[in-house]
C-alpha positions in Angstrom: 6.7 24.1 12.5 8.9 23.9 9.5 12.1 23.5 11.6 10.4 20.7 13.5 9.5 18.9 10.3 13.1 19.3 9.0 14.4 17.9 12.2 12.1 14.9 11.9 13.2 14.3 8.4 16.8 14.5 9.3 16.4 12.1 12.3 14.5 9.6 10.0 17.3 9.8 7.3 19.9 9.2 10.0 18.0 6.2 11.3 17.6 4.8 7.8 21.3 5.2 7.1 22.3 3.6 10.5 19.7 0.8 10.4 19.4 -0.2 6.7 17.4 -3.4 7.4 15.4 -2.5 10.4 13.7 0.6 9.1 11.7 -1.3 6.5 10.1 -3.5 9.2 9.0 -0.4 11.0 7.5 1.3 8.0 5.9 -1.6 6.2 2.9 -2.0 8.5 2.1 1.7 8.1 2.4 1.7 4.3 0.3 -1.5 4.1 -2.3 0.1 6.2 -2.4 3.2 4.0 -2.9 1.0 0.9 -5.6 -1.1 2.6 -7.5 2.1 3.6 -7.3 3.6 0.1 -8.6 0.4 -1.4 -11.5 0.3 1.0 -12.3 4.0 0.3 -12.4 3.5 -3.5 -14.4 0.2 -3.1 -17.0 1.9 -0.9 -17.1 4.9 -3.2 -17.7 2.7 -6.2 -20.8 1.2 -4.6 -23.0 4.1 -5.9 -23.4 5.6 -9.3 -22.4 9.0 -8.0 -19.3 7.5 -6.5 -18.3 5.8 -9.7 -18.7 9.2 -11.5 -16.4 10.8 -9.0 -13.8 8.1 -9.5 -14.0 8.4 -13.2 -13.7 12.2 -13.0 -10.7 11.9 -10.8 -9.0 9.4 -13.2 -9.7 11.7 -16.2 -8.5 14.8 -14.4 -5.3 13.2 -13.2 -4.7 11.3 -16.4 -2.4 8.9 -14.8 -2.0 5.6 -16.4 -1.0 3.9 -13.1 -3.9 5.3 -11.2 -6.3 4.3 -13.9 -5.0 0.7 -13.8 -5.2 0.5 -10.0 -8.8 1.8 -10.0 -9.9 -0.6 -12.7 -9.5 -3.3 -10.1 -11.8 -1.6 -7.7 -14.5 -0.2 -10.0 -17.7 -2.3 -10.3 -18.6 -0.7 -13.6 
């Protein structure tokens, strides 16, 4: 499995090098979808008191300033 992964990474790197403008168009919808799904998840999680506690615990454990800032927009607290 590891060799397959390395091969995929290498093929993607070659594609990015050979198509510097096109690769972004292919990847953007996927990344946008991931961001949308994450926001939905945290918004849904923040609908309950228990969910808000879990988010708060996650932020405290990770201690990341960027994560804290992003989640502040989602939290309903």
